[in-house]
Phi, psi and omega in degrees: 000152177284159180305326183292347180268000183274106177232034184292345184253026181297338182293342182269005184298332184298337181264006182235167175303151174292126184271350175218153173289161185302326185255024177300136177283103183270005176290340175256109185298134178289155175291316186269123175286167177301320180301315180291319180300320179298319180295317180291322182305320182291346181262352182288157174306147185303327181296343179259357186293342181244022181248155183280137171277138176222125179282098189270341178210141179206126184297323182288343179255319189254355183091175188251020179288131178294324178296319177298317177304309181298322180293318182292326186262356191296334181265011183239105182289341180228130185221158173241126181257140177225135181237137170240124184272170178295344176267003178086006180278146184236134177201177178172205182195156173260125180250128188269359178227159183294145175276101181202159180300138182256143180296334182270016182302147181286179181298336179272358172098001183237159176197160173267150175196189178116202179218167180286001174285341184294156176205164173252162174212157172223158182240132179220172177274132181280005181101346179244025181062031177242127182293135180235131182260129176252127182253138178240111184266169181300131180274341185089001184282332176202167182260036184269056188292308178216154187224140175221140175226095184293315177300323180273356180051055180224141170232156181202167173222133177081156179183181179084169181111183186301318183261003182052038181278151166288152167302311164200154175223159177228135183207181178052061180059035179060032181261342181205170179184190179215159178215142178203176176298135175225149181292330185303313185244355179062028184271152167281175170307137186276356174234149180266339184253122177264122185294345176281350183073019184261148175268095185221172180281344180251155180244118174265137186220158170254141186267126173275319178204153180218131180222156181229133177251138171250172183232139180216156183298155174102038184287332185251000000 
């Protein structure tokens, strides 16, 4: 089974923030298992440690419209993004600012913004068939925390470095993207399999599912 299918520790949820709202549609399985959520939760800013996780957008549930994405996330200033690729790999990032068009956008419609609280993560097997989350925090080398291009319908996190790669990006109705080493978070490519079959420093992937979590008071 993939890491996202591991929910063997659901009995311990009572001592943790509620990871879904009471009326969450559970007919669409989440990308992140309870085990992975617990690991990520401990890495979130302290102000979110007592808040409820709510899956506010999911392509398999809500469709792949960029406008729908913006509408669903607009009331949540802090979000967690999770991607599952067609190869079953899982990664994402915590964004400390709302996903919305910025006034300082360049002529091509996109810009970087955010804060140094943001981070990236990837999920791998620890060798014992237990999912392990690796977190990549801001290095301080540049302020390319999160990126949005509304006209181009693209979002990304991280950038800069020798290859000018995004930490990861999502585009084309959230159906594909790329990931590579970036100076912002000092991360390696967040996927091991390149769908182009190429041996390169960057990883191109196709998206199986994409979901976004928001946070609200009342976790315990």
